[in-house]
N, C-alpha and C positions, 0 to 999 in steps of 0.2 A: 259402548266401546270403553276399553280399559286403557287406550292409548290416545294421547293428544299430540297432533302434528303441528309444529310451529314452523312457519315459512316466512322468510324475509329475503327478497331477491333470490339469489342462487342458494341461499342457506336454508336448510331444513333440518329439523331434528324431531325425533320421536321421544316423547316423555310419557312414562306410565302415569295414569291418572292419580294413583296413590302417591307417587313421587311428587307430583305437582302439588297435591294437597299437603304433603309433608312440608314442602318449602313455604307454602302460604301459612300453615299453622306455626312453623318455627319463627317466621317473621312477626306474626302476631304476638307470640310468646315473648320474643325479644323486645318488642315495643312495650308490652305490659311490664316486663321486668325493668326496663329502662325508666319508665314513668314511676314505678314503685321505688326504685333506687333513688330517684331525684326527690321524691316526696318524703321518704323515710329519713329520719335523723334524730338528733336530740330534741328537735321541735318539728312536729309534722307540718309539711307544707302542702297545701291543697294543689290539685292539678292546675287550677287557674293561676296560682302564684308561681308555679313552676314555669308555665308558659310565659308569664310576664317576665320572669327572671331570664329566660333564654332569649327574649327579645331585647334585653338590655335594661329593663326597668325592675322595680321591685325593692329598691333600697337595700338595707342591710341583709334581709333574708335572701335577696337576689344574689348578693355577693357570695353568701354561703353556698347557694345552689350551684353557681357558675364555677367558683374557684375550689370548692371542696368536694361536693357530691358528683358533679359532672365528670371530672377526670377519673374519679374512682369507678364510676359506672362504665365509662368508656374503656378503662383499663381492664375491667372484668370481661367485657365483650371481646376486645382485641386480643388480650392475652389468652382467653379461653379458646378463641379461634386458632391462635398460633399453636397452642398445645394440641388441639384436635388435629391440626394439619401435620404436626410433627409425629403424632401417633399414627396417623394414616400412612405417612411415608414409611416408617419403620415396620409397620404391620404388612405393608405391601411388599417391601423388600424381603422380609423374612418369611412372608406368607404364613404368619402365625399370629393369632390374636393376642399373644403375650409379648409380641415385639413392640416395646414402648420405651421411650427415653428414660423413664424412671425405673423400669425393670432392668435394662441393660447397662445402667450405671452412668448415664450422661448427666442426670441431675446431681448425683453424688460427685462427679468430676467437676461440674460447674460450681458446686458448693466448696470443693477443695480450693479452686482458684479464688473464690470469694474469701475464704478463710485466710488465704495467704495475704490478700489485700487488707483484711481487717487486722490480722495479728502482726504482720511484718511491716506493712506500709501504713499509711495514715487512714486508709479506709474511706477515701472520698468516693463519690458516686461514679466518677470516671474510672478509678482504679477497680471498683467493684465490677463494673461492666466489662472492662478488659480482662480482669482476672477470671470472671465467670465464663466468658467466651473462650479464652485460652484453655481453661480447665476442661470445658466441654469438648473442644476440638481435640486436645491431646488424648482424652479418654476415648473418644470415638476412633481416633487413629490407632490406639493400642488395641481396642476391641476388634476393629476391622482387620488389622494386620494379623492378629492371632487367629482370626477366623478364616484366613485365606488358605491355610494348610490343607492340601488335598482338594482344593476347590471350595469356594465360599458356600456355606450351607446356612440356611435360616436358623435351623435348630442349634447348630454349633455356635452361631453368633449370639443367640439368646443365652445359651448355657455359659459361654465365656463372659458375656455381659453381666450375668447374675453373679459370677465369681468376682469379677472386677468391682461390681457394686458393693459386695460384701467387704472386700479388702479396703475400698475407699471409705466406706462407712466407719470401719474400725479406725482407719487412719485419721479421719475427721474427728472422731471422738477423742483420740489421743491429743490432737492439736488443741481442742477445746479444754481438755483437762490440764494441759500445760500452760494455757494462757492465763493472763491476769483476770481477776474476778470480773471487773467491769467489761472487759473485752469478751470474756466467755459468756456473760449474760447477753450481751448484744449479739454474739454469734449464734447462740442457741435460739434467741428470739427470732432472728432473721431466718434461721433454718426451718422454722415452723411454717413459713409461707404466709404472707399477709399483704393485704391491700390497704391496711390502715395508714392514714397519713399521706397517701399518694396524691401528688399535685401535678400541675401542668409542667413544672420544671423537671419532674421525674419521668414523665412519659413522652415528652416532645421528641427526643432523639430516638428512643425505642420504637415509637410509632412509625417514624420515618424508616428505620431499619427494617421493621416487619413489613411495611408496605412494599419495599423493594423485594424482599424475600417472597412475599405473596405473589407479586407479578411474575417473578422468575419461575416460581413453582407452577403457576397456572399455565404458563407457556409450555411447560413440560408435561402437562396433564395428558394430552393424547398419547405420548410415548409411554407414560406411566400406565395408562389403561392397557396398552398393548403388552407391556411387561408383566401385567398381572396374570397373563396366560402362561407365563414361564419365561425365564431368561433365554433359553435355547430357541423357543418359538419366536420370541420378540426379535432376536437377531436375524431370523429369516425374513422378517418384514422390514428390515432396514434400520432397526433401532440399535444404536451403539450401547449395548447394555452395560458394559463395564464403566464407560464414561458417564452414562445417565445415572447409574447407581451411586457413583462418587458425588455427582452434583446433588442428588437427592439427599445423601447423607449430610453434606455440608449445609443444605437448606434446613434440614431437620435439627441439626446441632445449633444452627444460628437462631432458629425459632425458640428452642428450649433455653439456650443460654441467655438470650435477650430477656425473656420473661424472668428467668432466675435472677438476673442481675438487678431487677427492679423489685420483684415481689418475693424473692427467695424460692426454694423448691416447692412447687405445688403438685402434690402427688396425685396420681390416678386419673386426672382429667385426660391426659394423652392416652392412657390405657383404655378407658371406657368409651370416650366420645366416638371414635371411628366405628366400633362395633354396634353401639346403640344407634348411631345415625344410619348405618347400613340396614339394620333390622327395621327401623321405623320407615325408612324411605323405600325399602325393598329393592335396593340396587343390586345388580349381579355381583359387583365387587365392592371394594372399599372406595367410596366416592369422596373426593376432596371437599366439595361443598357441603354435603351432609355432615362430614366430620367437623368442619369449621363451625357450622351453625350449632351443632350439638355441643361442641366444646364451649362456645360462647354462652349458651343457655346454662350449662352445668356450672361453669365458674361464677357467672353472675348470680345464679340462684343460691349457690353455696355461700357466696359472700354476703348476700342478704340474710341467709339463715345464720351466718356467723355473727352478724350485727344484732339479730333479734333474740337469739336463744338466751343470752345472759344479759340482756340490756339492763342498764346503760353500758355495761362492759362489752366490748367487741372481741370475739374470739378471732384468732388467726384463721383465715379461710382454709389454710392447709389442713387444719384439724377436721373441719367439716368435709372437705374433699376426700380425706383419708377414710373417714367413716363411710361415705358413699361409695368410694372406690373399693374399699375392703369388702363391702357387701357384694358389689358387682364381681370382684375377683373370686369370691367363694362360689357364687352362682356359676361363673364361667368354668372354674375347675371342676365343679360337680357335674356340669353338663358334659365336659370333655371326658371325664371318667366314665360316665354312663354310655357315651358314644363308643368308647374303646372296649 
């Protein structure tokens, strides 16, 4: 049999055996990457020492593992899942594998808001968060409004988003060039996207915000699956498509902006994770859970690679994710050209 039937009370669900194995394999990979991330650092910690540190013992090395490595590893997992879900949302809305926050300008908009906080205000973490969220929301509103002419089209939204992205990228470069040297260096470094130095104080509030967004999104998952058949067909099944689309856009913007506020723009995770997860899990559409798990694996693995490639110097994770995502984008475009 290729299908596994799960029953609990009145609830039953059919899960393809390949999909079930995918979930098991991804959880094993996540557990392995988590352990590797906790072990790896300036001084290698054995798994036994890691387990001792997580239980509250271990002395000095235990503090390093709990206070420095653990928040970074969790940030990679949670932020990767958030980016994967944001990508799944916009690819479902646009019904296009190129529909991604970093492609349609949301990352650039969040960066514009952060630049305002850095160059005009004092650049505190609260100001960065608010600036990033507002920048992402305003950019999404502009792209959404311009895409409504003659009825919202996924292709139109992507094309307009690419144009807005190019304009904002040029504007952001102008802001950096006009800023003072120290501020410009800080802004450029933040734009690379990095988990270096992330601590509990940096992730406590973002984790709470993302948890709320995750819960709201998964409560909308059944309607989203119906909408994957097409907006017109979803309406006939009782889905309020226009309202659902607006809620999904806000959730996607919230996920993207929250991650950007802490780690800076991390490119291509949102683009690649939903499609890779769909192909590995063999789901009929873009599944939220495969996208989240794949995003968590991609970002955590990219961050580990960023730490190891030029050790003891750590690269920004955005550099590694761009290389991975760039290769994926070339493959995707080549496949689309051959199909057409």
